[in-house]
C-alpha positions in Angstrom: 107.7 91.7 98.3 104.5 90.8 100.3 105.5 90.0 103.8 101.8 89.7 105.8 98.2 89.5 104.9 95.8 90.1 107.7 92.2 89.5 107.1 89.2 90.2 109.6 85.5 89.4 109.0 85.9 88.8 105.3 83.5 86.2 103.6 83.8 83.2 106.1 87.2 84.2 107.3 86.9 85.5 111.1 90.6 86.4 111.8 93.6 85.3 109.9 97.1 86.3 109.5 99.5 85.2 106.8 103.1 85.7 106.9 105.1 85.2 103.7 108.8 84.8 102.6 110.9 85.1 99.6 110.6 82.1 97.1 107.6 79.9 96.0 104.8 79.7 98.6 102.0 77.1 97.7 98.6 77.0 99.4 96.9 73.8 99.2 93.8 72.3 100.8 90.5 70.5 100.1 88.4 71.8 97.4 86.2 74.7 98.6 88.5 75.0 101.8 88.8 78.8 101.0 92.0 79.0 99.3 90.9 81.6 96.6 89.1 83.5 99.2 92.3 84.4 100.4 93.4 86.1 97.1 90.0 87.5 96.6 90.9 89.5 100.2 94.4 90.3 98.7 92.5 92.0 95.6 90.3 93.9 98.0 93.4 95.2 99.7 94.9 96.2 96.4 91.7 98.3 95.6 89.6 95.7 94.1 85.7 96.1 94.0 83.8 95.9 97.3 80.4 95.1 98.2 78.9 94.6 101.6 78.3 90.8 100.8 81.9 90.5 101.4 81.5 91.1 104.9 81.4 88.1 107.3 77.9 87.1 108.6 77.2 88.9 111.9 80.1 91.4 111.5 79.7 95.0 110.7 82.7 95.5 108.9 85.4 93.8 107.1 89.1 94.6 107.3 92.2 93.6 104.9 95.7 94.6 105.4 98.7 93.7 103.1 102.3 94.8 104.3 105.0 95.0 101.7 108.9 95.1 102.1 109.8 98.1 99.6 113.5 97.9 100.2 114.1 96.6 96.6 111.4 98.3 95.1 112.5 101.7 94.1 109.3 102.3 91.6 106.9 102.0 94.4 109.2 104.2 96.9 109.3 107.0 94.2 105.6 106.7 93.7 105.2 107.2 97.5 107.5 110.3 97.3 105.4 111.6 94.3 102.0 111.5 95.9 103.5 113.1 99.3 102.9 109.6 101.3 105.4 108.4 103.9 108.0 106.6 102.3 109.2 103.5 104.4 110.9 100.1 103.5 107.6 98.5 105.0 104.3 99.6 103.5 100.9 98.8 104.4 97.8 99.0 102.3 94.5 98.7 104.2 91.2 98.5 102.9 87.8 98.7 105.0 84.2 98.1 104.1 80.9 98.5 106.0 77.5 97.3 105.9 76.3 100.8 104.7 78.2 100.0 101.6 81.2 102.5 102.4 84.6 101.6 101.6 87.9 103.4 103.0 91.4 103.2 101.7 94.9 103.7 103.4 98.3 103.7 102.7 100.8 103.9 105.6 97.7 105.0 107.8 96.9 108.0 105.5 93.3 107.8 104.1 93.9 108.1 100.1 91.2 107.8 97.2 90.7 104.3 96.0 92.5 105.2 92.7 95.8 105.7 94.5 95.4 102.3 96.4 94.9 100.6 92.9 98.1 102.6 91.3 100.2 101.4 94.0 98.9 98.0 94.2 99.7 97.7 90.5 103.3 98.3 91.0 103.6 95.5 93.7 101.3 92.6 92.7 100.4 90.7 89.6 97.5 88.2 90.0 97.0 85.5 87.2 93.7 83.9 87.9 92.4 80.4 86.9 90.0 82.0 84.6 92.2 84.0 82.6 92.4 81.7 79.9 88.9 82.4 78.8 89.8 86.0 78.3 92.6 85.0 76.0 90.2 84.1 73.3 89.2 87.7 72.9 91.1 89.7 70.5 91.3 92.8 72.8 92.9 90.7 75.4 95.3 89.1 73.0 96.7 92.6 72.0 97.0 93.5 75.7 99.1 90.6 76.5 101.4 91.5 73.7 101.8 94.9 74.9 102.2 94.0 78.6 105.1 91.5 77.3 106.6 94.1 75.3 106.3 96.9 78.1 104.4 99.3 76.0 102.4 100.9 78.6 104.1 104.5 78.6 104.0 104.4 74.3 100.5 103.3 74.7 99.4 106.4 77.1 101.1 109.0 74.7 99.3 107.5 71.8 96.1 107.5 73.3 96.7 111.2 74.2 97.5 112.0 70.6 94.4 110.1 69.4 92.0 112.1 71.8 93.6 115.4 70.5 93.2 114.5 67.1 89.5 113.3 67.6 88.3 116.2 69.4 90.0 118.6 66.8 88.6 116.5 63.7 84.9 116.9 65.5 85.0 120.7 65.9 86.4 120.8 62.3 83.4 118.8 61.0 80.8 120.7 63.3 82.1 124.0 61.6 82.0 122.4 57.9 78.7 121.2 58.3 77.4 124.5 59.8 79.0 126.5 57.0 75.9 126.1 54.6 73.7 127.9 57.2 76.3 130.6 58.0 75.6 133.1 55.4 71.9 133.1 56.5 72.6 133.4 60.0 75.4 136.1 59.5 72.9 138.1 57.8 70.4 138.2 60.2 72.9 138.3 63.2 74.4 141.7 61.7 71.0 143.2 61.3 70.1 142.3 65.0 73.1 143.5 66.5 73.1 146.7 64.3 69.5 147.5 65.7 70.9 146.9 69.5 73.7 149.0 68.7 71.7 151.8 67.6 69.8 151.5 70.4 72.5 151.8 73.0 70.4 150.4 75.8 72.4 150.5 79.1 72.0 147.9 82.0 69.3 149.4 84.4 68.0 152.1 82.1 64.9 150.6 81.6 63.7 150.9 84.9 65.1 154.4 85.5 63.2 155.6 82.6 60.0 154.3 83.9 60.5 156.1 87.2 61.4 159.4 85.3 58.2 158.9 83.2 56.0 158.3 86.1 57.4 161.4 87.9 57.0 163.8 84.7 53.7 162.5 83.8 52.3 163.3 87.2 54.1 166.6 88.1 50.9 168.7 88.5 49.4 166.3 91.1 52.9 166.0 92.8 53.1 169.6 93.0 49.6 170.0 94.4 49.8 167.8 96.9 53.3 168.9 98.1 51.9 172.4 98.2 49.1 171.3 100.4 51.1 169.4 102.6 53.3 172.2 103.5 50.6 174.8 103.9 49.2 172.5 106.4 52.2 171.7 108.2 53.5 175.3 108.4 52.0 177.8 106.5 48.3 177.9 107.1 47.5 181.2 108.8 44.4 179.3 110.5 46.8 177.3 112.3 49.5 175.1 111.0 50.3 171.8 112.5 53.8 173.2 113.5 52.4 176.3 115.2 49.8 174.0 117.2 52.5 171.6 118.2 54.5 174.3 119.3 52.0 176.1 121.3 50.9 172.9 123.1 54.3 172.2 124.0 54.7 175.7 125.7 51.6 175.6 127.5 52.6 172.0 129.1 56.0 173.3 130.1 54.2 175.9 132.4 52.6 173.1 134.1 55.7 171.2 134.9 56.0 172.8 138.5 52.7 171.2 139.5 52.9 167.8 137.8 56.6 166.2 136.8 55.0 163.7 134.8 54.3 166.3 132.2 58.2 166.6 131.5 58.5 163.6 129.6 55.7 164.4 127.2 56.8 168.0 126.8 60.0 166.4 125.6 58.2 164.1 123.1 56.4 167.1 121.8 59.6 169.0 121.4 61.2 166.1 119.5 58.0 165.9 117.2 58.4 169.6 116.5 62.0 169.0 115.5 61.1 166.4 113.1 58.2 168.1 111.8 60.4 171.3 110.9 63.0 169.0 108.9 60.1 167.4 107.0 59.0 171.0 106.2 62.5 171.8 105.0 62.4 168.8 102.8 59.3 169.6 101.2 60.3 173.2 100.6 63.6 171.8 98.7 61.3 169.1 96.8 59.1 171.9 95.4 61.9 174.1 94.3 63.2 171.3 92.2 60.1 170.2 90.9 58.7 171.4 87.6 57.0 170.1 84.4 59.0 169.3 81.4 56.9 168.5 78.3 59.8 168.2 76.0 61.8 165.9 78.3 58.4 163.7 79.0 58.1 163.3 75.2 61.5 162.0 74.9 61.4 159.8 77.4 58.0 158.3 76.2 59.5 157.7 72.9 62.7 156.1 74.4 60.3 153.8 76.3 58.3 153.0 73.0 61.7 152.0 71.0 62.6 149.8 73.8 59.4 148.1 74.2 59.1 147.8 70.4 62.8 145.9 70.1 62.0 143.7 73.2 58.6 142.5 71.7 60.3 142.1 68.5 62.8 139.5 70.0 60.1 138.2 72.1 62.0 139.3 75.6 61.4 141.4 78.4 62.9 145.1 78.2 65.4 144.7 80.8 66.7 141.5 79.2 67.8 143.3 76.2 71.3 144.2 77.2 72.2 140.5 77.6 70.4 139.4 74.5 72.6 142.2 72.7 76.0 140.6 74.2 75.0 137.2 73.2 74.2 138.0 69.6 77.2 140.2 69.4 79.5 137.2 70.8 77.7 134.8 68.3 78.6 137.3 65.3 82.1 137.6 66.3 82.5 133.7 66.4 80.9 133.2 62.9 82.6 135.9 61.4 85.9 134.4 62.9 84.8 130.8 61.6 87.1 131.2 58.7 90.0 132.0 60.8 89.2 129.1 63.0 88.3 126.8 60.1 91.7 127.4 58.8 93.5 126.9 62.2 91.6 123.8 62.8 92.3 122.0 59.5 96.0 122.6 60.4 95.6 121.2 64.0 93.7 118.2 62.7 96.3 117.6 60.1 99.3 117.8 62.5 97.4 115.6 65.2 96.9 113.1 62.8 100.3 113.3 61.6 101.7 112.8 65.2 99.6 110.0 65.7 100.1 108.2 62.7 103.8 108.5 63.4 103.7 107.2 66.8 101.2 104.3 66.0 103.7 103.3 63.2 106.5 103.2 65.9 104.2 100.9 68.0 103.4 98.6 65.2 107.0 98.1 64.3 107.7 97.5 68.0 104.8 94.9 68.2 106.0 93.3 65.3 109.5 92.8 66.6 108.3 91.8 70.1 105.5 89.5 68.7 108.4 87.6 66.8 110.1 87.0 70.3 106.9 86.1 72.4 105.6 83.6 69.9 109.1 81.8 70.0 108.9 81.6 73.6 105.3 80.6 73.7 106.0 77.9 71.2 109.0 76.5 73.4 106.7 76.6 76.3 103.9 74.8 74.4 106.6 71.9 73.7 107.5 71.7 77.4 103.7 71.5 78.5 102.8 68.4 76.7 102.1 69.9 73.3 105.0 68.4 71.2 105.2 69.9 67.8 103.0 72.5 68.5 103.3 76.3 67.4 102.2 79.5 68.3 102.2 82.7 66.2 101.1 86.3 66.6 99.5 87.9 63.5 99.5 91.5 63.1 96.7 93.0 60.6 96.5 96.7 59.7 92.9 98.0 60.3 91.2 100.4 58.2 91.5 104.1 58.9 88.0 104.5 60.3 89.1 101.8 63.0 92.2 103.6 64.2 92.0 103.7 67.9 93.6 105.0 71.3 95.5 101.4 71.0 97.0 102.0 67.5 96.6 100.7 63.9 96.8 97.1 64.5 94.4 94.2 65.1 96.3 91.2 67.0 95.2 87.8 66.8 96.8 84.8 68.2 97.1 81.7 66.1 98.0 78.0 67.2 98.8 74.7 65.7 98.3 72.4 68.7 99.5 69.2 66.8 102.5 68.7 64.3 101.4 69.0 60.5 98.3 71.0 61.5 97.8 74.6 59.8 98.0 77.6 62.3 94.4 78.7 63.1 92.8 81.3 65.5 93.2 80.1 69.3 89.3 80.2 69.6 88.9 77.6 66.8 91.5 74.8 67.5 92.3 74.7 71.1 90.8 72.5 73.5 90.0 73.4 77.1 93.2 71.8 78.3 95.2 73.1 75.5 94.1 76.6 76.1 95.0 76.4 79.7 98.4 75.6 78.9 98.9 78.1 76.1 97.6 80.8 78.9 100.2 79.4 81.5 103.0 79.6 79.0 102.0 83.3 78.2 101.5 84.3 82.0 104.7 83.0 83.0 106.5 84.5 80.2 104.7 87.7 80.8 105.7 87.5 84.7 109.5 86.9 83.6 109.4 90.0 81.7 107.6 92.2 84.2 108.7 94.3 86.9 106.2 93.3 89.5 108.0 91.8 92.6 105.2 89.7 93.6 103.0 87.1 91.3 100.2 85.2 92.4 99.0 82.3 90.6 95.5 81.2 91.5 94.7 77.8 90.4 96.2 78.6 86.6 97.2 74.9 86.5 93.7 73.8 85.9 93.3 71.5 83.0 96.9 70.0 83.2 98.4 66.8 85.0 101.1 64.3 85.0 104.3 64.9 84.0 103.0 68.2 82.6 102.2 69.4 85.8 105.5 68.8 87.1 106.9 71.0 84.4 104.4 73.7 85.5 105.5 73.5 89.0 109.2 73.7 87.7 108.6 76.6 85.7 107.0 78.5 88.7 109.9 77.6 91.0 112.2 78.7 88.6 110.2 82.2 88.4 110.4 82.3 92.0 114.2 82.6 92.1 113.6 86.2 90.5 110.2 86.9 92.0 108.1 86.2 94.9 105.6 83.6 93.8 102.6 82.7 95.6 100.5 79.7 94.1 97.1 78.5 95.0 97.0 74.6 93.5 95.4 71.4 93.7 98.1 69.5 92.0 100.6 67.9 94.1 103.3 67.9 91.3 103.1 71.8 91.5 103.0 71.7 95.5 105.8 69.7 95.8 107.8 72.6 94.1 107.1 75.2 96.7 109.7 76.5 99.2 107.2 77.1 101.6 103.9 75.3 102.0 100.8 76.4 103.6 97.6 74.2 104.3 94.0 76.1 103.9 91.3 74.3 105.9 87.9 75.1 106.9 86.6 74.6 110.3 83.1 74.5 111.9 82.8 75.5 115.5 79.1 76.3 117.5 77.4 76.5 114.1 80.3 79.0 112.7 82.6 78.5 110.1 86.3 80.0 109.6 89.3 79.5 107.5 92.6 78.4 109.3 95.9 78.4 107.8 98.9 76.2 108.9 102.4 76.2 107.6 103.8 72.7 107.3 107.2 71.3 108.1 108.7 68.6 106.0 106.9 65.7 107.5 103.6 67.4 107.2 104.4 68.6 103.5 104.7 65.1 102.5 101.4 64.0 104.3 99.6 66.9 102.6 101.3 65.8 99.0 100.2 62.3 99.7 96.6 63.7 100.5 96.7 65.4 97.0 98.1 62.1 95.2 96.0 59.3 96.7 92.4 58.9 96.9 90.3 58.2 100.4 92.8 55.8 101.7 96.7 57.1 101.9 99.1 54.2 101.6 102.8 53.9 102.5 103.3 53.8 98.7 101.5 56.9 98.4 103.8 58.5 101.2 106.7 57.3 99.4 105.8 58.8 96.1 105.1 61.9 97.9 108.5 61.9 99.7 110.3 61.3 96.4 108.5 64.3 94.9 109.8 66.7 97.6 113.4 65.3 97.4 113.3 65.5 93.5 112.3 69.2 94.0 115.0 70.0 96.4 117.8 68.2 94.4 116.8 70.0 91.3 116.9 73.4 93.3 120.4 72.6 94.5 121.6 71.6 90.9 120.2 75.0 89.6 122.2 76.8 92.9 125.3 75.3 91.9 125.1 76.0 88.2 124.5 79.6 88.9 127.3 79.7 91.4 
């Protein structure tokens, strides 16, 4: 259960700490005091959408932390183990948002993605808001209410997976079938193109190597003449080769070392140059020994280059792109030639996926029909209690056309209601008034909460649109629910507030031009005064105070009777 909520610099809240216990806790206060802001802060701690507009004016960041006792919540502890997060009886969810728009999420001091915070939050808290009855008019929301009540989440997850597999294979099959008409034409062209490229047998890197070889063979006479001239000038020229001149100059300088030591370094440089020149001469000789003209090879290289160039021009690519093109065309050819086998395989896969989807969808439809019968009886009974005597609630299931089969199954779910005796059942959005709709919504929410496994339930002004004796029944039902769960209720109704085991007053204070929200747990006398304020107008009379005390006493008496009955 939720044990503590800490809020720092959120909206108009500067610093707020709220400790919570078991049973039903009510939050009351003047309109605009900030009761729902506290619920909004908790939503943020559970992974709700954040924005820098939520940060208190003048602050750089907002921080909300929610502490939970997981001692009796094995699902949450198992989830922590599964995600390698610290498993402790006390678990803290924390959220920080900054002016720069950044958001950080933490579970037990470990930084986590927001999705993990949301997943854990969904196991810990269920929030019923005051505007949920508006979404109840939408058929999708009606189907979700039924599935939530029935606990169909695992079944729906499996069904969604099967639907995705079926749709994906059906789409691929459709693509192959539509392409089949163009298949033969494309197949003929590809076979011809691949055969041409197979015959060419162009290897990667062959094109630049052939160009280099052609340049050498086409210019062999010039290469021979120039290389031989260089060798003669460096070594073989009888008039005086470069190597001979260099060697003689080095010898002459060596004779002068005894006259000037500075010539030693110069002589060493000349000796080194002579060695380098000698190596160059040897390389030239080796080059000339292996350089010879080959007209036949030159002709073959020129023909090969021409063949490559012609095929590249035909395919409108550069010659060195031909190997890559060859590979792509060969792969496409293999895929098309294997299309018949793939087509047969896809037909089998699509049929099998469809059959598996339909089998599970039929199972879901059967379960929905069974659970719809149970839920409509429970909601009808609640409607009678909530000031709608003779009212009836029914859930209609209708099979959709095959082209509308979806991830959530084969059914269209619609809530029908008759608010008054003798009136026919009609769609909820056509017969229910605002007050009736809010009571029907509340009935469904209370029933759904009773059937769920979420330990903490938040009701944020869900009692809007009810009053009088009906409001007292609402409060009694919420209090009864708190015997199994922790219930936190934000309310304006004294009949509901009187049913709380704990009572917290929310107020807004303005100091030095700054507004802040404060919380104050109320004792018995303070509770009487607060409920009297909620009952009365501007002036609180002794009669009003007495009425408030009577409401509190009656709530305690009824709780005692329930405890004795259970004992």
